[in-house]
C-alpha positions in Angstrom: 3.9 8.0 -3.7 5.0 7.3 -0.1 1.6 5.7 0.7 1.9 3.5 -2.3 5.3 2.3 -1.0 3.7 1.7 2.4 0.9 -0.3 0.9 3.6 -2.6 -0.6 5.0 -3.1 2.9 7.9 -0.5 2.6 6.6 1.5 5.5 10.0 2.6 6.9 11.2 3.7 3.5 8.0 5.6 2.8 8.3 7.5 6.1 12.0 8.2 5.5 11.0 9.9 2.2 8.4 12.1 4.0 10.3 13.1 7.1 12.4 15.8 5.3 9.2 17.6 4.4 8.6 18.5 8.0 9.4 22.1 8.7 10.7 22.5 5.1 9.7 26.1 4.5 7.8 28.9 6.2 4.0 28.4 6.2 3.4 31.7 4.5 5.3 30.4 1.4 3.5 27.0 1.3 0.1 26.1 -0.2 -1.8 24.9 2.9 -3.7 21.9 1.6 -0.7 20.0 -0.1 1.3 20.5 3.1 -1.6 19.2 5.3 -1.9 16.2 2.9 1.7 15.4 3.4 1.3 15.7 7.2 -1.7 13.4 7.0 0.5 10.8 5.3 3.3 11.4 7.8 1.1 10.7 10.8 -0.4 7.6 9.1 3.0 6.1 8.6 4.5 7.3 11.9 1.5 5.7 13.6 2.2 2.4 11.9 5.8 2.3 12.9 5.3 3.8 16.4 7.5 6.8 15.7 6.6 9.0 18.6 8.9 11.9 17.8 7.6 12.2 14.2 4.0 12.0 15.4 4.5 14.8 17.9 6.3 17.0 15.3 3.6 16.5 12.7 0.9 17.3 15.2 2.7 20.4 16.3 3.3 21.6 12.8 -0.4 21.0 11.9 -1.5 23.1 14.9 1.0 25.9 14.0 -0.2 25.9 10.3 -3.8 26.1 11.4 -3.1 29.0 13.8 -1.0 30.9 11.2 -3.4 30.5 8.4 -6.9 29.6 9.7 -9.8 28.4 7.6 -12.5 25.8 7.9 -10.9 23.1 5.8 -7.4 23.9 7.1 -8.5 23.7 10.7 -10.5 20.5 10.2 -7.6 18.7 8.4 -5.2 19.9 11.1 -7.5 18.5 13.7 -7.5 15.1 12.0 -3.7 15.1 12.1 -3.6 16.2 15.7 -6.4 13.7 16.6 -4.7 10.7 15.0 -1.4 11.7 16.7 -3.1 12.1 20.1 -4.6 8.6 19.8 -1.3 7.1 18.7 0.5 8.8 21.6 -2.0 7.4 24.1 -4.3 10.4 24.6 -7.4 8.7 23.1 -10.0 11.0 24.7 -8.4 14.2 23.4 -7.9 12.5 20.0 -11.6 11.6 19.8 -12.7 15.1 20.6 -10.5 16.5 17.9 -11.7 14.0 15.3 -15.4 14.5 16.1 -15.1 18.2 15.6 -13.1 17.7 12.4 -15.6 15.1 10.9 -18.5 17.5 11.5 -16.8 20.3 9.6 -15.6 18.0 6.8 -19.2 16.9 6.3 -20.5 20.5 6.4 -18.0 21.7 3.8 -18.7 18.8 1.4 -15.6 16.6 1.9 -17.2 13.1 2.4 -14.1 11.1 1.7 -12.0 13.0 4.3 -14.9 12.7 6.7 -15.1 8.9 6.2 -11.4 8.6 6.9 -11.9 10.5 10.1 -14.7 8.2 11.0 -12.5 5.2 10.5 -10.1 6.7 13.0 -13.0 7.3 15.4 -13.9 3.7 15.1 -10.4 2.6 16.0 -10.4 5.0 18.9 -13.7 3.7 20.2 -12.4 0.2 20.1 -9.4 1.3 22.2 -11.9 2.8 24.7 -14.0 -0.4 24.7 -17.0 1.3 23.1 -17.8 -1.4 20.5 -21.2 0.1 19.6 -19.7 3.5 18.6 -16.9 1.7 16.8 -19.3 -0.3 14.8 -21.5 2.7 14.0 -18.6 4.8 12.9 -17.0 2.0 10.8 -20.4 1.3 9.1 -21.0 5.0 8.3 -17.5 5.3 6.9 -17.9 2.1 4.8 -21.2 3.3 3.4 -19.7 6.7 2.4 -16.6 5.1 0.8 -18.8 2.6 -1.0 -21.0 5.4 -2.4 -17.9 7.2 -3.6 -16.5 4.1 -5.2 -13.4 4.2 -2.9 -11.8 1.1 -1.4 -13.6 0.1 1.8 -11.3 -0.7 4.7 -12.2 -4.2 6.2 -13.7 -4.0 9.6 -10.9 -6.3 10.9 -8.4 -3.7 9.9 -10.4 -0.9 11.7 -10.3 -3.0 14.8 -6.7 -4.3 14.4 -4.6 -1.9 12.3 -1.9 -3.5 10.2 1.5 -3.7 11.9 4.5 -2.0 10.5 6.2 -4.2 7.9 3.2 -6.4 7.2 2.6 -6.8 3.5 0.0 -4.6 2.0 -2.5 -5.5 -0.8 -0.2 -4.4 -3.6 2.6 -6.3 -5.1 6.0 -4.7 -5.7 5.3 -4.6 -9.5 1.9 -3.1 -8.9 3.4 -0.3 -6.9 6.0 0.3 -9.6 3.4 0.6 -12.3 1.3 3.0 -10.2 4.4 5.1 -9.6 5.0 5.3 -13.3 1.4 6.2 -14.0 1.6 8.9 -11.3 4.6 10.3 -13.3 2.4 10.5 -16.3 3.7 7.6 -18.3 1.3 5.8 -20.7 0.6 2.1 -21.2 3.0 1.8 -24.2 5.8 3.3 -22.1 4.9 1.0 -19.2 5.1 -2.0 -21.6 8.6 -0.9 -22.7 9.6 -0.5 -19.1 8.4 -4.1 -18.4 10.3 -5.4 -21.3 13.6 -3.8 -20.3 
């Protein structure tokens, strides 16, 4: 839901909705994957708005979760979170190392979408490092995987120049509202009534 709001240009509001989930409950009592998915959204949005404190907190929490409850997928997703945060915080070399390891594991365990998202981050990092060849290769590989999966392919221009905070996303306000209603399980007749008042 937060990412839908961000896609409509409401990045600050989306991040505000997710911040309270940081450190919400002990790791032992939380399902790992949903919490890591929230952390992935947190670092994505914090990266967009340049929220250094939230980036650092999310990266630290991902590392603690991985250490407390290790597992291949858990560790790989935690590395993606830490890698993105490291790159956003200016430690691009460390971020790239984390992302490369994570992408290899995600491919091995059969999570191609997550691996492709990791490759898009690697493409951005390679651009920062001035390695245009690696950036192009990673972006092309990610695009091919996303296309095969039927997922939306991120334009190469966005890989090279990520959208700034507050810039309008591809969804209108009404489109986001409809998607939110669908996510809540409402059907088309209900949506029509919602539109008509």
